[in-house]
Structure formats: structure tokens, C-alpha cells
FIZA-793182 format. One line per field, with one value per residue (C-alpha): x, y, z; residue in three letters; residue number from 1. Coordinates in steps of 0.05 Angstrom, whole numbers. Example, Ala and Ser with C-alpha at 12.3 -4.5 7.8 and 13.67 -1.06 7.14 Angstrom:
<pts>
xx	[246 273] $
yy	[-90 -21] $
zz	[156 143] $
rest	[ALA SER] $
nr	[1 2] $
</pts>
This chain:
<pts>
xx	[1641 1686 1674 1694 1711 1710 1765 1775 1724 1766 1733 1778 1773 1780 1841 1831 1848 1797 1744 1760 1756 1689 1661 1682 1651 1586 1584 1597 1541 1493 1509 1498 1432 1407 1427 1389 1328 1333 1339 1278 1237 1258 1240 1171 1161 1184 1137 1078 1096 1106 1039 1004 1036 1011 941 946 960 892 910 866 896 889 929 983 986 993 1050 1088 1074 1041] $
yy	[2934 2991 3017 3084 3111 3183 3203 3275 3295 3264 3209 3154 3082 3029 2984 2909 2902 2955 2921 2854 2884 2918 2853 2816 2870 2867 2791 2793 2845 2801 2742 2785 2812 2742 2718 2775 2760 2686 2703 2749 2696 2643 2689 2701 2626 2611 2664 2634 2563 2581 2617 2557 2509 2550 2551 2475 2469 2500 2572 2627 2678 2730 2687 2675 2750 2764 2713 2736 2810 2815] $
zz	[1605 1625 1695 1722 1790 1816 1865 1886 1833 1779 1737 1711 1687 1740 1739 1733 1807 1826 1784 1816 1886 1868 1842 1905 1949 1910 1914 1989 1998 1959 2005 2067 2040 2025 2094 2126 2084 2103 2177 2174 2139 2190 2248 2218 2209 2280 2308 2270 2289 2362 2364 2334 2383 2442 2411 2402 2476 2489 2503 2473 2426 2481 2529 2476 2462 2537 2543 2481 2487 2419] $
rest	[MET THR ARG PHE ILE ARG ILE ASP ASN VAL ARG ARG GLN MET THR ALA GLU GLU GLU SER ALA LYS ASP ALA ASP GLU ALA GLN MET ALA VAL LYS GLN GLN ALA ALA ALA ASP THR ALA ALA GLN GLN ALA THR ASP LYS THR ASN GLY ASN GLN LYS LEU LEU ASP LEU GLY LEU THR GLN ALA GLU VAL ASP ALA LEU THR GLY HIS] $
nr	[1 2 3 4 5 6 7 8 9 10 11 12 13 14 15 16 17 18 19 20 21 22 23 24 25 26 27 28 29 30 31 32 33 34 35 36 37 38 39 40 41 42 43 44 45 46 47 48 49 50 51 52 53 54 55 56 57 58 59 60 61 62 63 64 65 66 67 68 69 70] $
</pts>
């Protein structure tokens, strides 16, 4: 599929090198976005697991909230 670029308000077709660079940038962005989503999911899991472990030790939810600041 032909891709275009606009530079100084002039629209022109991308060169093969520009398309390759754009594809590489988009792939790298997708990897970064997936890593950020994985990190956020892991943090949520860790928070839930940590909370449950404190409850398993016999603390009340109010005590856990006081300790964790939540």
C-alpha cells in the first residue's frame, strides 16, 4: 500500500527507506506499549497478592489499608 508523508505542507509518496523506518518505529512503539501494559498488570497483581498475604497473617483490612496507605 502506498504511504504518503507531508513535509512543509507538501504531500509526497514515502520512499522505501522512509516506509521501512516508519514500520520499524511502529513496531518499536507496539513493543513499548505492550511492555507498559504488562507492567501495569503485574503491579495490580502484586498489589492484590500483597494485600491478601497481609490478610492471611491475621491483619484486618483496615490495618492493611493503614499500612499500605490505601
